[in-house]
C-alpha positions in Angstrom: 5.4 -32.5 25.4 2.6 -32.6 28.0 2.5 -31.2 31.5 4.7 -30.0 33.2 6.1 -28.2 30.1 2.6 -27.6 28.6 -1.1 -27.5 29.5 -3.7 -29.2 27.4 -6.3 -26.6 26.5 -9.3 -25.9 24.4 -8.0 -23.1 22.3 -9.3 -20.6 19.7 -7.1 -20.4 16.7 -8.9 -17.8 14.5 -11.1 -14.9 15.7 -13.2 -15.2 12.5 -14.2 -18.6 13.9 -14.1 -17.5 17.5 -16.4 -20.2 18.9 -14.5 -23.1 17.4 -12.2 -24.7 20.0 -9.4 -27.1 19.3 -7.8 -29.3 22.0 -4.1 -28.8 21.9 -0.9 -28.3 24.0 0.1 -24.8 24.9 3.3 -23.7 26.6 3.5 -23.0 30.4 5.9 -20.4 31.6 9.1 -21.6 33.5 8.3 -22.7 37.0 9.6 -20.3 39.7 10.1 -20.5 43.5 6.8 -18.8 44.4 4.7 -20.6 41.7 2.1 -23.2 42.2 0.6 -25.6 39.7 -3.1 -26.3 39.8 -4.9 -29.2 38.2 -8.2 -27.5 37.1 -11.6 -28.9 38.0 -13.9 -26.1 37.0 -13.7 -22.7 35.2 -16.4 -20.0 34.8 -17.2 -18.6 31.4 -16.9 -14.8 31.6 -18.2 -12.2 29.1 -14.5 -11.1 29.0 -13.7 -14.4 27.3 -16.2 -13.7 24.6 -15.2 -10.1 24.1 -11.6 -11.3 23.7 -12.0 -14.2 21.3 -14.6 -12.5 19.2 -12.4 -9.4 18.7 -14.8 -7.1 20.5 -12.0 -5.6 22.5 -9.6 -5.6 19.6 -8.4 -8.1 17.0 -4.8 -8.2 18.1 -4.8 -11.3 20.3 -2.1 -14.0 20.5 -3.2 -17.2 18.9 -3.7 -20.0 19.7 -5.4 -18.7 22.9 -6.9 -20.6 25.8 -9.2 -18.3 27.7 -10.9 -18.7 31.1 -10.0 -16.7 34.3 -12.5 -18.1 36.9 -10.4 -21.2 37.8 -10.9 -23.7 40.6 -8.7 -26.7 41.1 -6.3 -28.5 43.4 -2.6 -27.6 44.0 -0.3 -30.3 42.6 3.0 -28.6 42.9 4.5 -25.8 45.0 7.7 -23.8 44.6 10.3 -23.9 47.4 9.4 -20.4 48.7 5.6 -20.8 48.7 4.2 -20.3 52.3 0.5 -19.8 51.9 -0.4 -23.0 50.0 0.4 -26.7 50.0 -0.2 -29.7 47.7 -3.8 -30.8 47.9 -5.3 -27.4 48.7 -8.4 -26.5 46.8 -7.8 -23.0 45.3 -8.9 -20.5 42.8 -7.2 -18.2 40.3 -9.0 -15.1 39.0 -8.4 -12.6 36.2 -4.9 -11.5 37.3 -2.0 -13.9 37.5 1.0 -11.6 37.9 2.4 -8.2 39.0 5.8 -6.9 40.0 4.7 -6.8 43.7 7.3 -4.1 44.4 5.8 -0.9 43.0 3.9 1.6 45.1 0.5 0.3 44.0 1.4 -3.3 44.9 2.8 -2.2 48.3 -0.5 -0.4 48.9 -2.6 -3.5 48.1 -3.5 -2.1 44.7 -1.8 -4.8 42.7 -4.8 -4.9 40.4 -3.5 -1.5 39.1 0.1 -2.5 38.9 1.7 -1.1 35.6 3.2 -4.5 35.1 0.1 -6.5 35.8 -0.3 -9.8 33.9 -3.7 -11.0 32.8 -4.5 -14.7 33.4 -4.7 -15.3 29.6 -3.4 -13.6 26.5 -0.6 -11.6 28.2 3.2 -12.0 27.9 5.4 -13.0 30.8 8.8 -11.4 31.1 10.3 -14.5 29.2 7.9 -14.0 26.4 5.6 -16.9 27.2 1.9 -16.1 26.7 -0.4 -16.7 29.7 -3.0 -19.3 29.0 -6.3 -19.7 30.9 -8.6 -22.2 32.5 -10.3 -24.0 29.6 -7.4 -26.4 30.2 -5.9 -29.2 32.3 -3.5 -27.1 34.4 -2.5 -23.5 35.2 0.8 -22.2 36.7 0.3 -19.2 39.0 2.1 -17.1 41.5 0.9 -17.9 45.0 -0.1 -14.3 45.6 -2.8 -14.7 42.9 -4.0 -18.1 44.1 -6.6 -18.3 46.8 -7.9 -21.0 49.1 -11.6 -21.7 48.5 -13.8 -22.2 51.6 -15.0 -25.8 52.0 -18.7 -25.0 51.9 -18.6 -23.3 48.5 -18.7 -25.9 45.7 -16.4 -25.6 42.7 -19.1 -24.5 40.2 -20.3 -21.7 42.5 -16.9 -20.5 43.6 -15.6 -20.2 40.0 -17.6 -17.2 38.9 -16.8 -15.3 42.1 -13.1 -15.2 41.1 -13.8 -12.6 38.4 -17.5 -11.6 38.2 -17.9 -11.7 42.0 -14.7 -9.8 42.8 -15.4 -7.2 40.0 -18.5 -6.0 41.8 -17.4 -6.8 45.3 -14.4 -4.4 45.1 -16.3 -1.2 44.2 -19.1 -2.1 46.6 -16.6 -2.2 49.4 -14.6 0.8 48.2 -17.7 3.0 47.8 -19.0 2.1 51.2 -21.8 -0.4 50.8 -23.4 -1.2 54.1 -26.3 -0.4 56.5 -27.9 2.9 55.7 -26.8 2.9 52.1 -29.1 2.7 49.1 -27.5 1.2 46.0 -28.7 0.7 42.4 -27.4 -2.2 40.4 -27.8 -1.7 36.6 -28.0 -4.9 34.6 -29.3 -8.2 36.0 -26.8 -10.6 34.5 -23.6 -12.4 35.5 -22.1 -9.4 37.2 -25.4 -7.8 38.3 -26.7 -10.8 40.1 -23.5 -10.8 42.2 -24.1 -7.0 42.8 -27.5 -7.7 44.3 -26.3 -10.7 46.4 -23.3 -8.9 47.8 -24.9 -5.5 48.4 -27.7 -7.2 50.3 -25.2 -9.3 52.3 -23.3 -6.2 53.2 -26.4 -4.7 54.7 -27.4 -2.1 52.1 -30.8 -1.5 50.5 -30.4 -2.5 46.9 -32.6 -1.8 43.8 -32.3 -3.6 40.5 -32.3 -1.4 37.4 -33.0 -3.2 34.1 -34.5 -2.7 30.7 -35.9 -6.3 30.9 -39.2 -6.3 32.9 -39.3 -10.1 33.2 -36.2 -10.1 35.4 -38.1 -8.5 38.3 -38.9 -11.9 39.9 -35.3 -13.0 39.8 -34.1 -9.6 41.2 -36.4 -9.9 44.2 -35.4 -13.5 44.8 -31.7 -12.4 44.8 -32.4 -9.8 47.5 -33.4 -6.6 45.8 -35.7 -4.3 47.7 -37.2 -2.9 44.5 -37.1 -3.2 40.7 -36.9 -0.4 38.2 -37.6 -0.9 34.6 -35.9 1.6 32.3 -38.4 0.9 29.5 -41.0 2.7 31.5 -41.6 6.3 30.5 -39.8 8.7 32.8 -38.6 5.8 34.9 -36.1 8.0 36.7 -38.5 10.6 38.0 -39.6 8.7 41.2 -35.9 8.1 42.1 -34.3 11.5 41.9 -31.5 11.8 44.5 -32.2 8.2 45.7 -29.0 6.3 45.4 -25.7 6.8 47.2 -24.1 5.1 44.2 -24.9 3.0 41.2 -22.9 0.0 40.0 -23.4 -0.4 36.3 -22.7 -4.0 35.2 -24.3 -3.6 31.7 -22.2 -3.7 28.5 -24.7 -1.6 26.6 -23.9 1.7 28.2 -23.2 3.2 24.8 -27.0 3.1 24.3 -27.9 4.7 27.6 -29.2 8.2 28.2 -26.7 8.8 30.9 -28.2 12.0 32.4 -31.3 9.9 33.4 -29.1 7.6 35.4 -27.1 10.4 36.9 -30.2 12.2 38.1 -31.0 9.3 40.5 -27.8 9.8 42.5 -27.6 11.6 45.7 -25.4 14.7 45.9 -21.8 13.6 45.2 -23.0 10.2 44.3 -21.1 7.9 41.9 -22.1 6.1 38.7 -19.5 3.3 38.7 -18.9 1.1 35.7 -17.7 -2.5 35.8 -19.4 -3.6 32.5 -17.6 -2.3 29.4 -19.3 -2.0 26.0 -17.5 -2.8 22.8 -18.4 0.7 21.4 -17.5 4.2 22.7 -19.7 5.8 25.3 -22.1 8.5 24.1 -20.8 12.1 24.0 -22.0 14.1 27.0 -21.5 17.6 28.2 -19.7 18.3 31.5 -22.8 20.2 32.7 -24.7 16.9 33.2 -22.7 16.2 36.3 -23.5 19.6 37.9 -27.1 19.2 39.2 -26.1 16.8 42.0 -22.3 17.0 41.8 -22.1 13.4 40.8 -19.1 11.4 39.5 -18.6 8.7 36.9 -15.9 6.1 37.2 -14.8 2.5 36.6 -12.6 -0.2 38.2 -10.6 -3.2 37.3 -11.3 -6.5 39.2 -10.1 -6.3 42.9 -7.1 -6.9 45.1 -6.1 -9.9 47.2 -7.6 -8.6 50.5 -10.9 -8.0 48.8 -10.9 -11.5 47.3 -10.2 -13.1 50.7 -12.9 -10.9 52.3 -15.4 -11.8 49.6 -15.0 -15.5 50.1 -15.3 -15.1 53.8 -18.6 -13.2 53.4 -19.9 -15.8 50.9 -19.0 -18.6 53.2 -20.4 -17.1 56.4 -23.7 -16.0 54.8 -24.0 -19.1 52.5 -24.2 -16.9 49.4 -25.1 -18.9 46.3 -24.5 -17.6 42.9 -26.9 -18.8 40.2 -24.9 -21.1 37.9 -25.5 -23.6 35.1 -22.8 -26.2 34.5 -21.6 -27.4 31.1 -19.1 -30.2 30.6 -15.9 -29.0 29.1 -15.2 -30.2 25.5 -15.0 -28.6 22.0 -18.7 -28.6 21.9 -19.2 -27.5 25.5 -16.9 -24.5 25.1 -18.6 -23.6 21.9 -22.1 -23.8 23.4 -21.1 -21.7 26.4 -19.4 -18.8 24.6 -22.1 -18.6 22.0 -24.9 -18.5 24.6 -23.1 -15.8 26.5 -22.6 -13.8 23.2 -26.3 -14.1 22.4 -27.4 -13.8 26.1 -29.3 -17.1 25.4 -30.9 -18.2 28.7 -27.9 -17.3 30.8 -29.1 -17.3 34.5 -26.7 -16.1 35.4 -23.3 -17.7 35.0 -21.9 -20.7 33.2 -19.2 -23.0 34.8 -17.3 -25.6 32.8 -17.0 -28.8 34.7 -16.2 -32.5 34.0 -12.5 -31.9 33.6 -11.5 -35.4 34.7 -13.6 -36.8 31.8 -11.4 -35.2 29.2 -8.0 -34.7 31.0 -8.0 -37.7 33.4 -7.0 -37.7 37.0 -4.0 -35.3 37.3 -1.4 -35.0 40.0 
């Protein structure tokens, strides 16, 4: 039976054929009093989608699975206790769709670290229903994890902010990005280009750090004050004790010589990871942290206040992510995930659009 019992999604049914998508019905969880239903108009394609369906983050995934957690659409139904949204609102849903909202973390606006957090796709709800993502006609979400989109940010540009944008915005804010700070962004890709845009918008001096020299021009256009190519011999030497912190967005950290990166941090600086490789990190000795007392850490998406703050900043400063659109279909989904997997001309995010063409007008 179609919506409202199910959503029509483009699903992966076999991780050995992870880029083959089949259009089919998948179950929605039971509708509750604080839920909203969203008719989807656009969905970003995240590297997390590819890591998941290709088995890079483990082969134990529920199938069939509809991925996608950078979702923009219009509210078509609201529960009786919903207070923040109404039918017709243009909204977004990111990488988290549930939490208990009662634990200490949730009460401290740390719901993205709730032990009972529910991912937007591939995670079980309490009733056993598996959450399904945004390569589909509809999504059912709790109002706390559904956000109004400012009018001056179009669908295709707003979508990648809901995961990629928030994933870098959260540590930038928490680590104190702002005037007087010097920040390094490692990896000029889907996450990294947001890192440059947001660090610049927050008033920091930002340097792009990449092993790809031909990304220098893009990095400067995005707002970087300087460009550092890690293919250059002793690239780190001119930048000893230069950065208050580094945001590492690359997913190739397992191949890094980490002490080189650590050496560019100021005393007590932080090397912070938001890009996660499929393979383990290289073995390092504790002593490599001692020369500048630096730290290494990581984070998971961001919280509701940070999401709201990020969209306000993007709206006020007219921040434009670099996005290519692809019409959603079996072929479109396949093209998008394969190009992300191969890093084939991705500058710097893909957004699936054209939902009305395959799902019709929805209400």
